[in-house]
N, C-alpha and C positions, 0 to 999 in steps of 0.2 A: 564261626567262620567269618572272616572279614572280607568284604568285597570292595574292590577299588574300581571306581568308574572314571573314565576320562573326563577331564574338565570340558565344559561346554559353556563358554561365556555368553553365547547367544540366547541361552535359556534362563528363565528365572529359577529361583530356588524351589518353589512349589513344583515346577515342571520337572526339575531334576529329581525330586523325591518320587514323583509318579513314575518316571523312567526306571528308577532303581527298584521300585515295587514290582514292575513288570519283569525286570531282569531277574529278580529273585523268584518270582512266580514261575518263570520258565525253567528254573532250576529245581522246581518241585518243592520249594519251601512252603510251609503252611502259612495261612494268613496270620496266625498267632505269632509265629516266629518272625515273620516280616515286620509286623507291627512292633515287636520287641526290639528288633535290630535297628529300625529307622525311627523309633520313638513317635509313632503315629498310632491312631486308633485302629482296631480290627475292622469296624464298619467302613472306615475310609479305605482300607486295603481292599476289602470285598467290592466296594463301589468302583474303585479304579480298575480292578481286574475285570469286572463285568462290562464296564464301558469300553475297555480295550478289546474284549472278545466280540463285542457287537460292532464297533466302528474302527478298530485298529488304532493307529497313531492319532487320527483325527478325534477319536473319542476322548483322548487325554489332553487335547489342546485347551488352553486357558480360555474361559468364556469372558466376554466383555461384560462389565458390570455397569449399572446405571441406565439411564434412559437412552434409547437409540438416537443416533445423530439426526438432528432436524426436528425432533419432537419438542413441543412447548414453544415454538417460535410463533410470533404474531403474524408474520408474513409468509405466504406460500412461496415455493421456489419461483413460480411465474411472476409473482408480485416483486420479489427481490430482483429478478432480471429486468423488470420494467423500470424500477427505481435506478438501477445501475446505469441503464441506457440514458435515462434523463440526466444523471450526473455527468456522464461522459460527453453527451452531445449538446447540452443546453445550459444556460445560466439561469439562476433563480428568477431574474426579472422576466424571462419569457413565460413564466408560469404565474406572473402577477405577484411574486414574493419580493418584498422589499429588503433584499440581501444582496451584497456584492459578490458573495461566494457561498459555496456549499458548506455551511457549518452544520453542527448537529441539530440545532434548532430549525434551520432552514429545511433540512431533510425531513425532520419531524413534521413540519407543516406541509411539505410536499406529499408525504404519505397520507396525511389527513385529507388533503385535497383530492387525491386520486382514488383512495380506497376507503375513505371515511373510517380510518383506524387510528386510534390515539396511541402513539408510541413516544415514550419519554425520550428527551435528547440523550440521556445517559444510555438508554437501550439502543438508540441509533448508533452511538459510539461503538457498541459491541458488533452491530451489523457492519459498520464501516471497517472495523478491524478484521472481521471475518472475510470481507471482500478485498483485503489488502489495500485499503484506501488510507492515506495519511494526510494531515493538514500541511499545505504547502503555500509558499508565497506566490502570488500571481506574476505572470509575465505579461506586461501590457503591450497591446498591439493596436495600432490605429486602423479602424475598418476602412478609412478612405485612403490608406497608404497605397501608393502605386509602386510595386516592386521594380518596374523598369526604370522609373525616374530615380528611385533610391540607388539603383546600380549606376546610373549615369552620374549622379552626384558624387558617389565615392570615386569613380574614375576621374571626374573633374578635380576633386580634392587631392587625389594622389598626384595629379599633374602640377597643381599649385604647390603642394608640399615639396615635390622634387625640385621645382625651380627656385623656391624660396630658401629651403634648407641648404641647397648647394652653395649659396652665397653667405652662409653663416648667420642667417636671420632666424628669428623665432616666430612661431605662429600662435595667435591667441583667438579664441572664440568669444564673441560678445553676445550676451543674451540677458533677458530679464529674469528675476526670481519670482516664482509663484508661491502664494500662500493659500493654504486650504484650512478650513475650520474642522473638517472631519479627519479621522485617522486614515492614512493611506496605506498602512501596513496590514491590509486585510489578507486573510488566508482562506483557502478553499480546499476541501477534501478531494483528492484525486488519487489514482493508482500510483504506487511507488515508482519513482523514476520517470513519471509523466507529468511534468510541471503544467499546471492549468494556465490557460491564456484568457485574459479579460480584454474585451474590445472597448475602445474609447475613440472619440473623435480625433484626438491627437492634435487639436487646434490650439495653438498658443501664439501669442504676439511675439514674433521672433525678429531679430535684427538681421539675421542671415548675412553676417559680415565676417570675413576672415581678415584680420589685420596682420601685416608683416612689419615688425618693428626693426627699423634700420639702426645700426650703431649710432648714427648721428641724432637719433630721436625722431626722425621723420617717419611718419606712418603711412603706408600705402594700403588701400582697401581693395579687396576683391569681393565682388558680389557672390553670395553663397548659393545662388540659383534656386 
């Protein structure tokens, strides 16, 4: 006798086999016949029927294999939360670490400092990935910056731009070039879509001049404020 079961794409093949075993068992087929029809062993049929009679559908649910989630980790859940807060709220220099951003090595040293646990940088990478942290380029922000003065400067510049450009002139900014011996393209680990910010003095020798070039070649200067 051929049985036709409705397709269920949400279930795996082993689950579908177990369901068919129970379906045939309800129709009073013997374990030997069920095993022959579905090409499974008789002990397996008996085991599934027994589990179904004891716990119903839940007894047939697939069991997770391997170690339980969270076992084998070097940091406890509380320690993980502590490290995440440090990465989100502070920079490495605030912990006496000579790093410009939170790299795997920097996080490894932070863990050693706070919990005296040696975690390799590669293992730290697994933790960061689990926390949904990714390496990102910094956004620099001057800690002495005055938002109100910045707003006033842009309003002042828009007024100059309107007056100058209305007469067909061009605007140029003059400033010096800075040279640094270290790599400025540093990255820091932070949650996805949350670009990290690094604070700096923002002090540079600036000319703060806007020059309007007239067609005749005459240059008129406006102080940058």
